C-alpha positions in Angstrom: 289.8 -17.5 182.3 286.5 -17.1 183.9 283.3 -17.7 182.3 282.1 -14.0 182.4 280.8 -11.7 179.3 283.5 -9.8 178.1 280.8 -7.4 177.1 277.9 -7.1 179.2 279.7 -8.9 182.3 276.8 -11.4 182.5 277.9 -14.5 184.9 276.0 -17.4 186.5 273.5 -16.7 189.6 273.2 -19.1 192.7 269.6 -20.3 193.1 267.7 -23.1 194.9 265.6 -26.8 193.3 262.6 -26.8 196.1 260.9 -30.2 196.2 257.6 -30.4 196.9 255.2 -33.4 198.8 251.9 -33.9 198.9 248.6 -33.9 197.0 247.6 -30.3 196.4 244.8 -29.0 197.8 242.7 -28.9 194.2 243.0 -32.4 193.6 241.6 -33.8 196.8 244.7 -33.4 199.3 246.5 -31.3 202.3 248.4 -29.2 200.1 252.2 -29.7 198.7 254.9 -29.0 201.2 258.3 -28.1 200.4 260.6 -30.9 201.9 264.0 -30.0 201.1 266.0 -27.0 199.4 269.1 -28.1 197.3 271.7 -24.9 196.2 272.2 -25.2 192.3 273.5 -22.3 189.9 272.1 -21.3 187.0 274.7 -20.9 184.3 274.3 -18.3 181.5 274.9 -19.1 177.6 278.3 -18.1 177.1 279.8 -19.1 173.7 284.0 -19.0 173.4 284.7 -17.2 170.3 287.5 -15.7 168.9 287.2 -12.0 168.3 289.4 -8.4 168.3 290.6 -6.8 171.1 292.3 -3.9 170.7 293.4 -4.7 167.1 294.7 -8.6 168.1 292.7 -11.7 167.7 291.7 -13.6 171.3 289.5 -16.0 172.6 287.0 -15.0 175.1 283.4 -16.1 176.1 280.6 -14.0 174.7 276.8 -14.6 175.7 274.7 -15.1 173.0 272.3 -12.0 173.8 275.7 -9.9 172.7 276.5 -12.1 169.5 272.9 -11.5 168.6 273.3 -8.0 168.9 276.4 -7.5 167.1 278.5 -6.2 169.9 281.4 -8.1 168.6 283.8 -7.6 165.4 284.9 -11.7 164.4 288.7 -12.3 164.2 
């Protein structure tokens, strides 16, 4: 089972971690420069729950926003 929200389709998003070196100009340096970028993944806040799907209890991943909205019917 993929880690995707069953209701809204929320899933992981790709991004980067940026590492900066050097003292900032306002602190008396020559300015901070980007030294390297590393790929990373931003994960959504998914919870595994037992919910009713077509009248049958099933386990599924649901994001916390959908849980707070009340879109689900707990089994």
